[in-house]
Phi, psi and omega in degrees: 000134180262147173234126180227170173240155179207164178244150176269138178281173178296341179265009178082013182266146174234155177257129174273120183306148186303317183295327177286319176303317181293319183293331178259005180056046177268132179237173176306132180092354178299137182261137179236143167270142182240126179245132178229140178204118182061236180260020182244133176234132179238132173257131177239119178294129180263129179271132175268120182292148176284163177302319181296320179295317179297315179298317179298316179298317179296322177297318179296317179298316180297320180297316178297318179298317178298318180298316181295318179297319179298318178298324180275356180078022180268126177263160180303323180292340179284339188299310181297324178295317179294321179296314179299320180296316180294322180283350178079029181254000000 
C-alpha cells in the first residue's frame, strides 16, 4: 500500500499521485465512489462491467428465475395470465 500527500485546489480538486494511479490502474475518466467520515476521505475505484459480464449476470438471474418458477409450478404461459390478474384486467 502506498501513502502519498496531495493538496486540494481552490476548486476542491485533488491530484491522485501517478504511482497510486498506476497501482490501481486508474486512467482519465475512471469513476470513484467517495466516502467521508470525520477527517477521513476514502476513494474507491468503481468498475464498469463489460457487456459480456452484464449478459452473463442476466443469464444467471434468468436461470435462477426459471428454477424458482419450476419449483412453484409456474409455466411460461402462466406469466401473462398472472400479470393481467395482478393489473386487474
